[in-house]
C-alpha positions in Angstrom: 56.3 89.4 74.9 56.9 90.6 78.5 58.8 87.3 79.2 61.1 87.9 76.2 61.9 91.4 77.3 62.5 90.3 80.8 64.9 87.6 79.6 66.7 90.0 77.3 67.0 92.6 80.1 68.4 90.0 82.5 71.0 88.9 79.9 72.2 92.5 79.3 72.4 93.2 83.0 74.5 90.0 83.6 76.9 91.0 80.8 77.3 94.5 82.3 77.9 93.0 85.7 80.5 90.6 84.2 82.3 93.6 82.6 82.3 95.4 85.9 83.8 92.4 87.7 86.5 92.1 85.0 87.4 95.8 85.1 87.9 95.5 88.9 90.0 92.4 88.5 87.5 90.2 90.2 87.8 87.2 87.8 86.5 84.7 90.2 83.4 86.8 90.6 83.2 87.1 86.9 83.1 83.3 86.6 80.1 83.2 88.9 78.4 85.7 86.5 79.2 83.6 83.5 77.6 80.6 85.2 74.4 82.7 85.8 74.5 83.7 82.1 74.7 80.0 81.2 71.7 79.3 83.4 69.8 82.2 81.7 70.3 80.6 78.2 72.8 83.1 76.9 74.1 81.9 73.6 76.8 79.2 73.8 79.5 81.1 71.8 79.4 84.0 74.2 79.5 81.9 77.3 82.4 79.8 76.0 84.3 82.9 74.9 83.9 84.5 78.3 84.9 81.4 80.2 88.0 81.1 78.0 89.0 84.7 78.5 88.4 84.7 82.2 90.2 81.4 82.9 93.1 82.9 80.9 93.2 85.9 83.1 93.3 83.6 86.1 96.3 81.8 84.5 94.3 78.6 84.5 95.4 77.8 81.0 94.2 74.2 80.8 90.7 75.3 81.6 91.0 78.2 79.2 92.1 75.8 76.4 89.1 73.6 77.1 86.7 76.5 76.6 88.6 77.8 73.5 88.0 74.4 71.9 84.4 74.4 72.9 84.1 77.9 71.4 85.6 76.6 68.2 82.8 74.1 67.9 80.0 76.7 68.0 81.5 80.1 66.8 81.1 81.6 63.4 83.9 80.9 60.9 85.1 84.5 60.9 85.5 84.3 64.7 87.8 81.3 64.6 91.0 83.4 64.5 90.1 84.7 67.9 90.0 81.2 69.3 93.2 80.2 67.6 94.9 83.3 69.0 93.6 82.4 72.5 94.8 78.9 72.2 98.2 80.0 71.1 98.5 82.4 74.0 97.5 79.7 76.5 100.0 77.1 75.1 102.7 79.8 75.0 102.1 80.7 78.6 102.0 77.1 79.7 105.4 76.6 78.0 106.8 79.8 79.5 105.8 78.7 83.0 107.7 75.4 82.5 110.8 77.3 81.2 110.6 79.8 84.1 110.4 77.1 86.7 113.5 75.4 85.2 115.4 78.7 84.9 114.5 79.5 88.5 115.7 76.1 89.6 118.9 76.5 87.7 119.6 79.8 89.3 119.0 78.4 92.8 121.3 75.5 92.2 124.2 77.7 91.2 123.5 77.8 87.5 124.3 74.2 86.6 121.9 72.0 84.8 122.3 68.8 82.8 120.3 66.7 80.4 118.7 64.7 83.2 117.2 68.0 84.6 115.8 68.8 81.2 114.2 65.4 80.9 112.7 65.7 84.4 111.2 69.1 83.4 109.7 67.6 80.2 111.8 69.9 78.0 113.3 67.3 75.7 
């Protein structure tokens, strides 16, 4: 019984520490806490969800997408909308970054673009 209480206590402390790191904007530190949570057998849905949210905040959208898909494989059916929303946000932001890069390049080149530039940017 003492081992169970010790493990539960540790999991709760790790989650509180994770929340503190996120509140301070220390997302890299939060990733380290999530890895410790994973090592302490915290349930997979929680770990995948936290990884996805944290990578999203770091603007590492491909990694966030990976964990949103992993979350979809283990989450409850009623939680799937959260994952689909996260996936949509990641894909939207990835597309936005491509368009912003093209727009910035267009502005720097005097505002002229042609179809060749669109193809090179992967927009067609």
